[in-house]
N, C-alpha and C positions, 0 to 999 in steps of 0.2 A: 348802322354799325358796319365797319369794315375789318376783315381779318386777313392776315397775311399767311404765306406759306414758307416755312423754313425748309423742312425736309422730313423724311421718314426716320423716326427715332432710331430704329435698329441700325441705320447706316451712320447718321451723324454722331451717335453715341460712341462709335468706335474711333472717332477722329475724322479729320477732313481728308478725303481722297479725291484728287482732281478728276479722276476718271468717273466719279459719280455725278458730276454736275451736268453731264449731257443726258443723263437718264431721268425722264420726267417722273418716274416712280420713286426717285430718291431725293430730288430737290425740286421745289416748286418755283413757279414764276407768276402766280396769279394773285390778284386782289379780289376778295369775295365780299360783296356788298349785301347786307341783310336789311330787311324792313322790319322795324320793331313792331308796328301795328299788326302785322300778320304772322310774325315770327318765321318768315320765309326768305330763302335766298332770292334776292332781287336781280343781281347781275354779277357776272364774272368778267374781270378785265385781265387778259393775259399780257404781261409785260414783255414776253419774249425772252430770248437767251440773255440779253443784256440786263434783264431784271431778275436774274437768278437769285433765289433765296432772299425775297423781300422780308425784312424783319420788322423794325420799329415803324409804326405808322402814327402820324399826328394830324388831326384836324386843326384848322385855325381855331383860336378861342372865340372869335366872333361867331355867335350862334346863328347868324343869318348868312354865313359864308359856307357854301357847299363845296369846299375844297380843302386840300391838305397835302402832306408830303409823306413819302415812304422811302426809306433807305434800303437799297438792295446790296447785300453783303458781298457776294462773290466777285463781281466786277466793279464794285465801288461806284455805283450810279445812284443818283437821287431823282425820283420822279415826282412830279406834281399831278395830283388827281383832282378832278372837278366835274361838275355837271355841265353838259353842253346845252345848246339851244333846243335840242330834242329831248331834254330831261334825261339823258343817258350819261352814265359815268364814263369818262375818258381819262387817259393818263399820258403825259408827255415827259420825256427825259429832260431835265433842266440842268443837271450837273453830272459831269463825267470825270472821275479822277483817274488819270492815266497810270498804268502800271510802271513800276521802276525796274530797270534791268540791272541785275546784280550777278556777281560771281562768288562762288564758295567752293573751295577745294577743286578749282579748275573747271567747274561746271557753271555755264551761264544759264540764268533763268529769269523769269519775270515775277515780280511780287505785286499783287493787287492790293489796294488799300484796305479792303474789308470794312465797309461801313457797318458798325455794330450798334450804334445808338444815335438817335436824332431827337431834338426837342425844339420847341418854339417858345420864345419869350411871351409873357402874358399879354403884351400889347401887339403881338404878331409882327413885330418889326424885325427881329433877328431869329435866324435858324442856326442851330449848332449841330455838328455831328462829329463823331470820332472815327478815325481810321485806325483800327486796332493793329494792323500789321505794318502800315507805314509809320504809325506812332504819333500822329498829330491830331489836334482838336481844331476845328475850323468854325468860324463865325461868318455868316452871310447876312447881308441886308436883303430881306425879302419883301420890302415895301411893294415892289412890283413882283408878284409871285411867279410871273412867267420868266423873269430874268434875275435870278439871285446874283448878288455881287459880293465877292469875297472881301471882307473888311478886317478880319483878324485870324491869326493862326499861331498856335503854340505847339512845339515839339515836346513830346513826353515819352521818350523811349522809342520802341519800334524794333522791327526785325533787323534792319540794316545796321543800326548802331549796337544792338545788344547781342547779335549773333555773329559779329565779326565778318560781315559781308562787304565785299568790294562793290561800290556803286559805280556802274558803267554808264547808265543813262537815266536822267531824270528830266522829263519833259516840262516840268513846272518850275523847279527851283535849281539854282546854280550851286548854292552852298549845301554840302552834305550834312545830314543830321549829326548832332553831337550828343554824347551821353549827358543825362540830366541827373543831378544830385540835389536833394532837398534835405536840409538838416542832417547832413552826413550820410543819408541813405541813397544809394544808386537806384534809380527807377528802372528796374528790369521789367520786362513786359511792355504793354502799351496801353493807351487810354481806351476805356471801354464804356461803362455806363456813365451817364451824365445826369445831373440834377441842378436846376436853376432856382434861385430864390425868387419870391414873388416880385420883388423890386427889380429883378434882372441883373443885380450887381455881383452876385456870388455864384459862381459855377463850380460845382464839386465833381470830381472825376475819380472813378475807381478803375481797377486794372484787370479784373477777372471776367472772362467771357463765359466759359463753360469748362469744367474741370478737365475732361478728356482733351479738349483743344488747348487749354493752358499747358498741359503736360507735353503736348506735341510741339507747340511753337515756342513756348517760353519756359524751358526747364528750370532756369535759374530763378525765375520769379516764384515758381512752385516751391523750390528749396528754401528761399529766403522769406517768402510771404509776400502778399500783395500790398497795395498802398491806396491811400485816398489823399488827393491833393485839392487845393482850392485855387481857382483862377478869379482874379478881379476883372470886372468887365466895365468898359466905358460904354454906357448906355446912350450917350448923346451922339458920339461920333463913330462908334464902333472901335474895336481893338480890345485886346486881352493882355493881362500880365499875370504871370505865375506868382503866387504868394510864397515867398521863400521861407516864411516863418510858420507855415502850417503844413503838418504832415501827420497822418495816422498810419503808423507802421504795423501792419498786421502780422509781421514776423515776430513781434513781441507779445502776441496774445498768450495768455497762460497755457492754453492747450494748442498753441500754434506750431508752426506757421499756418495761417489760414488765408483764404482768397476772398476778397470783398467783391460784391456784385451790385445789387440794387441799392439805391439811395433815396431816402424820403425825409422831407421836413415835417415835423409833428404838426405845425400849424398850417400846412398846405404848401404846395409848390406848383411849378409850371406844368406838371403832367397830371396832377390830381384835380386842379381847380377848373371847372367848366361852368358855362352859363346856358340857360334855356331862354329862348325868345318868347315873349308874352303874346306877340301877334304874328 
């Protein structure tokens, strides 16, 4: 079993403070591997500064594969972890999402992507993750786990478009993000939690990360309520398309507006279903 380190609750519960990330007592950088047979901590792998705030962690579904991926929030990096020839756990950075340079009220700053959720398709072919602040969902072919290849990307809000920021530099894309509207509702906020159907064809995306952070970064989403949208996936060639006819508007809840987070399929999904090897 592997556990990740977000941070110390008394600090992150107050919202995100950039000055906290350099303090190891406030934000973590380690993967902690436990041995089920002895219930003991087996090994700690420190990802370093670029691995600050590792959140969601996913093993491959293949029960004989001692490897997986973890998304690190603060600097939007993805690491592959695995057992080496000495039977020790190691981790390598395989994806690095560059920060975007923006201007608001005359002040220039950089916005990191903030990878908040990752998941693997049941056949371990595709890896998906959300960049909550940049506002996009990405699909990578991880057939070669050491070299993920970007095969799909969809923009669903984000800070640049929803907080009226002027984009100065984007090292990845030339076209600036645009506002997204589904069934008449403007998607304030950004993509957060993900869930994929067992056949890999339906990817659902919710918008709320954590209430104090929602209020800090996406005030309009908090006022109007969050959302759940559906993405149709090309499982053969890669690629994604937003379903323009599907929307759950959590601003219309009877006691709303409310903010949606975790997503589960009643019959099983790509984060609940696992296998055990017989030999």
